[in-house]
N, C-alpha and C positions, 0 to 999 in steps of 0.2 A: 952643275950647281945644285946645292941642296935647297929644297923648298918645303913649305908646309903643305902636305897633301891632306886635304880635308875630304872625308868620306861620310857624308850625312846618313847614308843607309845604316851605318854602324852606331850612330849616336843615340844614346838613351836619355839624353837631357839631364845627366847627373850634375852638371856644372862644375865638375872638378877642374876642368881646364880654366874656367874663369877665376876660380879661387887660387890656383897655382900661379896663374899669370899675374894676378893682382899682387900676390906676395912677392913674386920676383921683381915686379916693376916698382913697388912702393915699400916693401918690407912689412906690409900689414895685409891682413885678409880683408880686402875692400873690393868686392866684385864690380862695383861701379867704376873702379879705376882700371879694370881689366881691359886689354886691347884685343881680346878674343871674346866673342859673344856667341851665345847659343840662341837660335831663333826657333820658337815652337811653330808647328804647322798643324793644320787640321784639328783644332781643338786639343792641342797638346798630345796628339797621338804619334807624331814624329818630330824630329828635331834636326837642326843643321848648324854646325859650328861655322863661324865665319870670322875672318880677320884679314889684315892686309895681305895681298898676294904678292907684294913686292913687284908689281907690274913693271914691264919694260918701259912703258910710256912715262911713268913717274910724274903724273900731273901735279902731285903735291910739291915735288921739287921745283918744277917749272913755275908754279904759282907763287912760291915763296920769294918775296921781294928783297930779302936780306941774306939769302943763301944759308938759311938755318937748317936745311935738310941735306944731308950728305949720304953717301953709301958707306956703310961700315965694313969691317973685315969679313963678316958673315954674308955680305951681299945685300943686306937690308937697308932700306931707306931709313935714316935715323935722324931724329930731331935733336939739334944741339941746343940745350936749354939756355946756354949763355948767349946764344945769338937770336933765339926766337923772341920776337917782339909781341906775340900774341894777337896778330892781326886777323887770324882765322881764315885767311885766303886758302890755305892748304885744305882746310876742312870743307870748304866750298868746292874746291877743284877736284877732290876725290870722288869719282863716280860710284864707288862702292860703299861709301859711308864708313870707312875704317880709319879715318883721321879723327881724333878726338881733341877736345879742348877742356883743360882743367881750370875751373873757375877759381880754385884756391891759389894756384901758381900763375894763372893767366898765361899759360903756355900750351902749345899743341903737343900731343903725344900720340904714338902709334906703335905697332909691333916692330921691334928691333931684332927679332929672332933670338932674344936673350943671349946675344953675343955668339950665336952658333950652337946653342944647347937649349932649345925651347922647352920651357917648363910645362906648357900645355900638352905637348906630345908625351912627356914622361908621365903626366898625371892621368891621361885618358885610359880608363880600364878596358875599353873595347877597341882600341886602335883606330878610332874614328879620325884621329889626328896623328899623322906620321911626319917625321922630318926625314925626307928621302932625297936621294940623289937621282932625280928624275926630271924629265922635261916638264915644263909648266903647261898644264892643260886646264880646261874649265870643268872641274869635277862637280861643282855646284850646279852648273847649267844642265847637265844630264839628269841630276836628281830633281831639279825644279821642273824640267820637261815631263818627267814621269809622273810627278805629283799633279801637275796641271791636267794631264790626261785622266788620272784617277779621279780627281775632283769633278771634272766635266762629266765623266761616266756616272758618278754618283748622283749628280744633279739631274742627269737625263733619266735616271731610274726613278725619280720622285714622281 
């Protein structure tokens, strides 16, 4: 199965992924409507892209009381706008903070892998985001662990 492989150590914080995603999702350059986000760390000296990992648990799907979240052909959990009632239970259920709510449409939205051709992966100039046929692992966890050790070492040096 193909998944988005996120490699924060390669991210420069250029935000091209957010811009490409917003255009693909909305037809306009609106980074606030992007379903991939770039988080700055250590005073903007490092960055990490994050989005829905299409987790096996699917808490968003389980929480949806009207069955508005299904699995699309690309294997992504996908919000069906015509079924979504805007209750926001999926946004609460997602432990990763990658389910979003659009106040203008009053619907939930999330990464749908662009139907199997993610715009974020194409837009990334440093290959920090790849759409790869690989096993799902926690790439962000290793990055975060290394950063915590670095920050603690820096604080100890003060």
